[in-house]
C-alpha positions in Angstrom: 16.1 -14.5 11.7 17.3 -18.4 12.4 15.7 -19.1 9.2 17.0 -16.8 7.2 20.6 -17.1 8.3 19.9 -21.2 7.5 18.7 -19.6 3.6 22.2 -17.6 3.4 23.7 -21.0 4.9 22.1 -23.0 1.5 22.9 -20.3 -0.7 26.0 -18.6 0.0 27.8 -20.3 -2.9 30.3 -19.3 -5.1 28.5 -18.3 -8.1 29.7 -19.3 -11.6 28.7 -17.7 -14.8 30.0 -20.1 -16.9 27.1 -18.6 -19.9 28.9 -16.5 -22.2 27.6 -12.9 -22.8 27.4 -13.3 -26.5 26.1 -17.1 -26.8 23.1 -15.1 -24.8 22.5 -12.3 -27.1 22.9 -14.7 -30.0 20.2 -16.4 -28.8 17.9 -13.9 -28.0 18.3 -12.3 -31.5 17.4 -15.9 -32.7 14.3 -15.5 -30.7 13.4 -12.2 -32.0 13.6 -13.4 -35.7 11.8 -16.5 -35.4 8.9 -14.1 -33.9 9.4 -12.0 -36.6 8.7 -14.8 -38.7 5.6 -16.3 -37.0 4.3 -12.8 -36.9 4.6 -12.7 -40.2 3.1 -15.9 -41.0 -0.1 -15.6 -38.5 -0.9 -12.4 -40.2 -3.7 -11.2 -38.8 -4.5 -14.5 -37.0 -3.3 -14.0 -33.4 -4.1 -17.6 -32.5 -1.8 -19.1 -34.8 1.6 -20.5 -33.6 0.4 -18.6 -30.0 1.7 -21.4 -27.9 5.1 -21.1 -30.0 5.4 -17.5 -29.2 4.8 -17.4 -25.7 7.6 -19.8 -24.9 9.8 -17.7 -27.3 8.7 -14.6 -25.4 9.3 -16.3 -22.4 12.9 -17.3 -23.5 13.4 -13.6 -23.9 12.6 -11.9 -20.6 14.6 -14.9 -18.7 17.4 -13.5 -21.0 16.8 -10.4 -20.4 16.6 -10.9 -16.5 19.9 -12.6 -16.1 21.9 -10.2 -18.2 22.7 -7.5 -15.6 24.3 -10.6 -13.8 25.8 -11.6 -17.1 27.5 -8.4 -17.4 29.1 -7.3 -14.4 30.4 -11.5 -14.3 31.9 -11.7 -18.5 35.3 -12.3 -18.3 35.0 -13.2 -22.5 36.0 -9.4 -22.9 38.2 -10.4 -26.1 34.2 -10.1 -28.0 35.4 -6.5 -29.4 38.5 -7.3 -30.6 37.5 -10.3 -32.5 34.9 -8.0 -33.8 37.4 -5.4 -34.9 40.0 -8.3 -36.5 37.1 -9.4 -38.8 36.5 -5.7 -39.3 40.4 -5.2 -40.6 39.8 -8.3 -42.3 36.4 -7.2 -44.2 38.4 -3.4 -45.2 41.2 -4.9 -46.5 38.7 -6.8 -49.1 37.7 -3.5 -50.3 39.9 -2.3 -52.3 39.7 -5.6 -54.5 38.4 -5.7 -57.9 35.3 -7.6 -56.9 31.7 -7.6 -58.5 28.8 -5.0 -57.4 27.3 -7.3 -55.4 29.9 -9.1 -53.5 30.5 -5.1 -52.5 27.0 -4.6 -51.3 27.1 -7.7 -49.7 30.6 -7.0 -48.2 29.1 -3.0 -46.8 26.0 -5.0 -45.8 28.6 -7.4 -43.2 30.4 -4.1 -42.5 27.5 -2.9 -41.3 26.1 -5.5 -39.2 30.1 -5.9 -37.6 29.7 -2.3 -37.0 26.6 -3.0 -34.5 27.9 -5.8 -33.3 31.4 -4.0 -32.0 29.4 -0.7 -31.3 27.2 -2.9 -28.8 29.9 -4.8 -26.9 31.9 -1.4 -26.5 28.4 0.0 -24.7 28.2 -3.3 -22.9 32.0 -3.5 -21.6 31.7 0.2 -20.8 28.5 -0.2 -18.6 30.5 -3.0 -16.6 33.8 -0.5 -16.1 31.3 1.9 -14.9 29.3 -1.1 -12.6 33.1 -2.0 -11.6 34.3 2.2 -10.8 30.9 2.2 -9.1 29.4 4.7 -10.9 26.0 6.8 -10.1 22.6 5.5 -11.9 22.7 8.6 -13.8 26.2 7.7 -15.3 25.1 4.4 -16.8 22.1 5.5 -18.2 23.3 8.3 -20.2 25.5 6.0 -21.5 23.1 3.6 -22.4 21.3 6.8 -23.8 23.9 7.8 -26.0 24.2 4.1 -27.6 20.3 3.5 -28.2 20.4 7.2 -30.7 23.8 5.5 -32.0 22.2 1.7 -33.0 21.0 2.6 -36.5 21.9 2.1 -40.2 20.5 3.6 -43.0 19.5 0.5 -45.5 17.2 2.5 -47.9 20.7 3.2 -50.3 20.7 -0.5 -51.0 16.8 -1.1 -51.9 17.2 1.1 -55.5 20.0 -1.7 -56.1 18.3 -5.5 -56.0 17.9 -5.0 -59.7 21.3 -5.2 -60.6 22.7 -8.0 -57.5 22.4 -11.4 -57.6 21.4 -11.7 -54.2 18.2 -10.9 -52.0 18.7 -7.3 -50.5 15.5 -7.5 -48.4 16.1 -10.6 -46.9 19.7 -9.4 -45.7 17.9 -5.6 -44.6 15.4 -7.9 -42.7 18.5 -9.6 -40.9 20.0 -6.2 -39.9 16.9 -4.4 -38.9 16.0 -7.5 -36.3 19.9 -7.1 -35.1 19.3 -3.4 -34.9 15.7 -3.9 -32.9 17.3 -6.5 -30.5 20.1 -4.7 -29.7 17.4 -1.5 -29.1 15.4 -3.7 -26.6 18.4 -5.4 -24.6 19.9 -1.2 -24.3 16.4 0.1 -23.3 16.2 -2.8 -20.8 19.4 -2.3 -19.0 18.5 1.2 -19.2 15.3 1.3 -17.7 17.5 -1.2 -14.8 20.5 0.7 -14.5 19.4 0.9 -10.9 20.3 -2.9 -10.2 24.1 -2.4 -11.5 24.3 0.1 -8.4 24.2 -2.2 -5.3 28.6 -2.1 -5.5 28.7 1.5 -3.9 27.9 0.0 -0.3 30.4 -2.4 -0.9 33.1 -0.1 -2.2 31.6 2.6 0.8 32.1 0.2 3.5 34.9 -1.7 2.3 32.7 -4.7 2.3 34.6 -6.8 -0.4 38.1 -6.1 1.5 36.7 -8.1 4.8 34.9 -10.9 2.9 38.1 -11.9 0.8 39.9 -10.9 4.5 37.9 -13.7 6.6 38.2 -15.9 3.0 41.5 -15.9 3.8 41.3 -18.3 7.0 39.5 -20.4 5.0 39.8 -23.0 1.9 36.5 -23.9 0.9 36.0 -24.1 -2.2 32.3 -23.8 -2.9 30.8 -22.2 0.2 31.8 -18.3 0.6 32.3 -18.1 4.4 33.1 -14.5 4.3 29.3 -13.8 3.1 27.7 -16.1 5.1 30.1 -14.0 8.5 29.0 -10.7 6.8 25.9 -11.6 6.7 25.2 -12.5 10.3 27.1 -9.8 11.5 24.8 -7.4 9.4 21.9 -8.9 11.0 22.6 -8.9 14.8 23.3 -5.5 14.1 20.5 -4.4 12.8 18.4 -7.0 15.5 20.1 -4.3 18.2 19.2 -1.2 16.3 15.9 -1.5 16.2 15.4 -2.1 20.0 17.8 1.4 20.2 16.3 3.4 17.9 13.1 4.6 18.7 14.1 5.2 22.2 17.1 7.1 20.4 14.5 8.7 18.4 12.4 10.0 21.1 15.3 11.1 23.4 16.5 13.4 20.3 12.8 14.5 20.0 12.8 15.8 23.5 15.8 17.5 23.1 15.0 19.4 20.1 11.1 20.1 20.8 11.4 20.3 24.8 15.0 21.3 25.1 15.3 23.6 28.8 11.7 22.7 29.6 10.1 20.8 32.2 6.9 18.2 30.9 5.4 16.1 33.2 5.5 12.2 33.7 1.8 12.0 32.0 3.2 14.6 28.8 6.2 12.2 28.8 3.8 9.2 28.3 2.0 11.2 25.9 4.8 11.9 23.5 6.3 8.3 23.6 3.0 6.7 22.4 2.9 9.6 19.5 5.9 9.0 18.0 7.7 6.1 19.3 5.1 2.9 20.2 2.8 4.2 17.2 4.9 4.1 15.2 7.5 1.0 16.3 6.6 -1.8 15.0 6.8 -0.9 11.4 9.8 1.4 11.7 11.2 -2.5 13.2 10.0 -4.0 10.3 11.8 -1.6 7.9 14.6 -2.0 9.0 14.7 -5.8 9.3 14.0 -5.6 5.8 16.4 -3.3 5.0 19.0 -5.8 6.7 17.7 -8.4 4.4 18.4 -6.4 1.4 22.0 -5.8 2.4 22.4 -10.0 3.1 20.9 -10.4 -0.4 23.3 -8.1 -1.7 26.1 -9.9 -0.2 25.0 -13.0 -1.1 24.4 -11.8 -5.0 27.9 -9.8 -4.9 29.7 -9.3 -7.3 27.2 -10.1 -9.5 24.4 -7.5 -9.5 20.7 -8.8 -7.4 18.5 -10.6 -9.4 15.9 -7.9 -11.1 12.8 -10.2 -9.6 13.8 -10.2 -6.2 15.1 -6.2 -6.7 10.9 -5.7 -7.3 10.1 -7.3 -4.9 12.5 -5.4 -2.7 11.4 -2.6 -4.1 7.5 -3.2 -3.4 7.7 -4.4 0.2 9.7 -0.8 1.3 7.2 1.3 -1.0 4.3 -0.6 1.3 6.2 0.0 4.4 7.2 3.6 3.9 3.3 3.5 2.8 2.3 2.3 6.3 4.9 4.5 8.4 4.0 7.7 6.3 0.0 6.8 7.3 1.5 6.1 10.9 3.0 9.4 10.8 0.4 11.4 9.6 -2.3 9.5 12.1 0.4 9.9 15.1 2.3 13.7 14.8 0.3 14.5 11.8 -2.5 14.7 13.7 -1.6 17.2 16.4 -0.4 19.4 13.7 -4.1 19.4 12.0 -5.7 19.7 15.6 -3.4 22.6 16.1 -4.5 24.2 13.3 -8.2 23.2 13.0 -8.1 25.0 16.7 -6.6 28.6 15.3 -9.5 28.7 12.2 -12.1 27.3 13.4 -12.6 25.4 9.9 -13.0 21.8 11.4 -14.5 20.2 8.6 -11.4 21.5 6.4 -8.9 20.3 9.0 -10.9 16.8 8.5 -10.9 16.6 5.1 -7.2 17.5 4.3 -7.0 14.3 6.7 -9.1 11.9 4.5 -7.9 13.4 0.9 -3.7 12.6 2.7 -4.8 9.0 2.7 -6.1 8.6 -0.3 -3.6 10.3 -2.1 -1.4 8.3 0.0 -2.5 5.2 -0.7 -3.2 6.4 -4.8 0.6 7.7 -5.3 2.0 4.2 -3.5 -0.3 1.9 -5.5 0.6 3.6 -9.0 4.4 2.9 -8.2 3.3 -0.6 -7.3 1.9 -1.0 -10.5 4.7 0.9 -12.5 6.8 -1.6 -10.7 5.1 -4.5 -11.6 5.2 -3.6 -15.0 1.8 -2.3 -16.1 1.7 1.2 -18.0 0.0 3.5 -15.7 0.2 6.2 -18.3 -2.2 4.1 -20.1 -4.5 3.6 -16.9 -4.9 6.6 -16.2 -5.6 7.7 -19.7 -8.5 4.7 -19.7 -9.7 6.5 -17.3 -10.9 8.9 -19.4 -13.2 8.9 -23.0 -12.3 5.0 -23.0 -13.9 4.3 -19.5 -16.5 6.4 -19.9 -17.9 4.3 -23.3 -17.7 1.1 -21.0 -19.6 2.9 -18.3 -22.6 3.8 -20.0 -22.6 0.4 -21.1 -22.3 -1.4 -18.0 -23.0 1.6 -14.8 -25.0 -1.2 -12.9 -22.7 -3.5 -12.5 -19.7 -0.4 -12.1 -21.6 1.4 -9.5 -22.1 -1.5 -7.8 -18.8 -1.9 -7.7 -17.2 1.3 -7.1 -19.6 1.6 -4.3 -18.4 -1.5 -2.3 -14.9 0.0 -2.4 -16.3 3.0 -1.7 -18.0 0.7 1.5 -15.3 -0.9 2.8 -13.2 2.0 3.3 -15.8 4.5 5.0 -16.1 2.4 7.7 -19.8 3.0 7.8 -20.7 -0.6 9.0 -18.5 -3.4 9.3 -19.4 -7.1 9.5 -21.4 -8.2 12.7 -22.7 -4.6 13.5 -26.8 -4.2 13.6 -28.0 -1.8 11.0 -30.9 -0.3 9.7 -30.3 0.4 6.0 -33.7 1.4 3.5 -36.2 -0.2 6.0 -34.1 -3.4 6.4 -32.8 -3.7 10.1 -30.8 -7.2 11.1 -27.3 -7.6 11.1 -24.6 -6.9 8.3 -22.9 -10.7 6.7 -21.4 -10.0 3.6 -20.2 -7.3 2.1 -19.3 -8.3 -1.3 -18.5 -6.9 -5.1 -22.2 -6.6 -6.0 -24.0 -6.5 -3.0 -24.4 -6.9 1.1 -26.4 -9.2 2.6 -27.9 -8.6 5.8 -29.8 -11.2 8.0 -33.0 -9.7 9.6 -34.6 -10.6 13.1 -36.9 -13.0 11.9 -33.9 -14.9 10.3 -34.4 -13.7 6.7 -31.4 -13.0 4.4 -32.3 -9.8 2.8 -29.5 -8.8 -0.5 -28.9 -4.8 -0.8 -27.1 -3.4 -3.8 -24.1 -1.5 -3.1 -25.2 1.3 -5.0 -28.7 1.5 -3.1 -27.2 1.0 0.1 -25.1 4.3 -0.3 -27.6 6.2 -1.3 -29.8 5.3 1.4 -29.4 6.6 4.9 -27.5 4.4 7.0 -28.1 3.6 10.6 -25.4 1.8 12.5 -26.2 1.0 15.7 -23.0 -1.2 16.3 -20.9 2.4 16.7 -22.1 3.3 20.0 -19.3 3.0 22.5 -21.5 4.0 25.8 -24.8 5.5 26.2 -27.7 3.7 25.3 -30.8 6.0 25.4 -33.6 5.4 27.5 -37.0 7.4 28.1 -39.5 6.8 31.2 -42.7 8.9 31.7 -43.6 8.2 35.4 -47.3 8.8 35.6 -48.3 9.9 39.1 -51.8 11.1 40.8 -53.3 13.8 41.2 -53.5 14.0 45.0 -49.3 14.3 44.8 -48.8 17.5 46.6 -46.1 20.0 44.8 -43.7 19.3 47.6 -43.7 15.5 47.0 -43.3 15.9 43.3 -40.4 18.4 43.9 -38.9 15.8 46.2 -39.1 13.0 44.6 -38.0 14.8 41.1 -34.5 15.9 42.9 -33.9 12.1 44.4 -34.2 11.0 41.1 -31.8 13.3 39.2 -29.5 12.1 42.4 -30.0 8.3 42.0 -29.0 9.1 38.1 -26.2 11.0 38.9 -24.4 8.4 41.4 -25.9 5.1 39.9 -23.1 3.6 37.9 -25.3 1.6 35.1 -25.9 5.6 34.1 -23.4 7.6 31.7 -22.3 10.7 33.0 -21.0 14.0 32.5 -17.1 12.8 32.3 -17.8 9.5 30.7 -16.2 10.7 27.4 -14.1 9.8 24.5 -11.6 12.2 26.1 -11.8 9.6 29.3 -11.3 6.2 27.7 -9.7 7.2 23.9 -6.3 7.4 23.2 -4.0 10.1 22.6 -5.3 10.9 19.5 -8.8 11.8 20.7 -7.8 14.7 22.7 -6.0 16.2 19.5 -8.9 15.5 17.5 -11.8 17.1 20.1 -10.2 20.7 18.1 -11.6 19.8 14.5 -14.4 17.2 15.4 -17.4 16.4 17.7 -15.1 13.4 19.0 -17.8 12.4 21.4 -20.3 12.2 18.4 -17.9 11.0 16.1 -16.2 8.0 18.4 -20.3 7.4 19.9 -20.3 8.6 23.6 -23.3 10.1 25.2 -23.8 10.6 28.4 -26.4 13.5 29.3 -29.3 12.8 31.3 -32.8 14.9 32.4 -35.4 14.5 34.9 -38.4 17.1 35.3 -41.9 17.6 35.3 -43.1 17.2 32.0 -46.9 18.0 32.0 -50.8 17.6 33.1 -51.9 14.9 31.3 -56.1 13.7 32.1 -55.3 11.2 34.6 -51.7 11.7 35.9 -49.1 14.6 36.6 -46.0 13.2 34.0 -42.4 13.3 35.2 -39.9 12.4 32.0 -36.5 10.7 32.8 -34.0 11.0 29.6 -31.0 9.6 30.3 -28.2 6.8 28.6 -27.3 3.0 30.1 -23.7 2.9 29.8 -23.8 -0.1 28.3 -25.0 -1.0 24.7 -25.1 -4.6 24.2 -28.7 -5.9 24.5 -28.3 -8.3 27.1 -25.7 -5.6 29.3 -28.2 -2.9 28.3 -32.1 -5.1 29.5 -30.5 -6.1 33.1 -29.3 -2.1 33.4 -32.6 -1.2 32.5 -34.4 -3.5 34.5 -32.7 -2.8 38.0 -32.9 1.0 37.1 -36.7 0.7 36.7 -36.7 -1.4 40.3 -35.0 1.5 41.7 -37.2 4.5 40.4 -40.1 2.6 41.7 -38.7 2.5 45.3 -37.6 6.2 45.1 -41.5 6.8 44.1 -42.4 4.3 46.9 -40.5 6.0 49.3 -41.5 9.5 48.7 -45.1 8.3 48.9 -46.6 9.1 45.7 -49.0 6.6 43.7 -48.9 5.7 39.9 -51.6 6.9 38.2 -53.7 4.9 35.7 -56.0 5.1 33.3 -59.6 6.3 35.3 -62.5 8.5 34.4 -63.8 10.1 37.5 -68.2 10.7 37.7 -69.4 13.5 40.0 -73.1 12.9 41.0 -75.1 16.8 41.1 -77.5 16.5 44.3 -80.7 18.0 43.6 -82.9 19.0 45.9 
């Protein structure tokens, strides 16, 4: 916040727009004329004059970007009057006895002045709407009408070329350039009419009066103290609001959903986690960015905000609100879907809905951002059709690996550092690239697998276990063991596993160790299997082998990392030996008994 206040002190100077609007428009017309000339000269070879055309196009974009501010701040509104005076002067010549060439030339000049007059009348009408705090739709409608009326029929003069002593084509080219240039400017203003709407905030809150009142106490020429003070107040207000708003929302939700109902502290804590803590960070960030947006509007006032800066804020809002939407879906949305799954019994459908919603939200947000950056979204979508098919057939392996990498990145099948086994390759994931994934095997080799191969293979991820690594032990006991000894030994082993802190127990589950989402997600997915919790154990007398009677132990050690696992397994095995010794039993080993028949 301190940094931004410093920036405000640096930038809150009185804006001075000395450049006349008419000069910028004239520059724009000249640039377009030169571009047309270069296009004709270069013929079909685009490399000729490419640098010159690139510079001219850049200059065009600079002029267009400056137009909203120039129009809003333009003080010279006598342009229309000057054009009207010139028109009247030419019209006075119309009734005089002049040659056919002079008459046609006069008409062409009048057509050019009419174009100028209508254009500037539209521009100043737009400024008037801006100062009157008109809506985006009103300004857009004005510009749409102006675009439709911006035309001159030049075909009537072409047949007269043979009888005239001047080049009609040259004059027509000049007028066409003016028509196209005005169309381009008006279309740009129509597409960016929202940039003129920021005055609505000032009029509704009377911020301009506040700025003027504060400035009345100071006499600085170049620093607008009123704007600085107002910006600081806005930042302080939203800084306080971002601490109050989450708790206020939580209180309102309690009143709406649990009015006159008693809820315990555990339920209150859960609700606060779901509705407040989960989304508190993003809500505060949105408020902070919004306060910065207001301050930027204050700094630029009465001119519209810079279009590039407006685009930055627009994209930032899209990202932040997408983040908030995903957060709400991950908190409150998951509860609603859990209840739906519980009622319908269709767990798979509910789970699929969540994934589709995530994908849809991200795709829509991405398209909005691309559209704002100037990409033709319709063309992008269309290119995925027939044209995309030809490219896909030509480079199907490259594309298959690329899209496989995108799917693997979002699929959460594995992460960097995970211990996996894929297509008979076992090791640790090093990196997932755009074409291949590298795996470091346990003999320290580096193996590269194409992403499309991985996507079509069975992936065994050993690192996805949260709790429970399986151990199977078969105890072979000698045949001189009694049934009572074997039963007592099995019961002691069960009791040991049930009470051992090293062994996963029945209540060691995702519900116990997970967050609030686990409680609700269990209604539409096997949450223990999803999160990686295993907690069952079995002890049973299994079979009579040739040399032993076997007791099978099947259980899960809590630790999943190798070091903790092998230590726990060692401790459990020693304890099992002690239990066998306690019951006076002996371990069997492969043996062969030989019986000699006594002959008389």
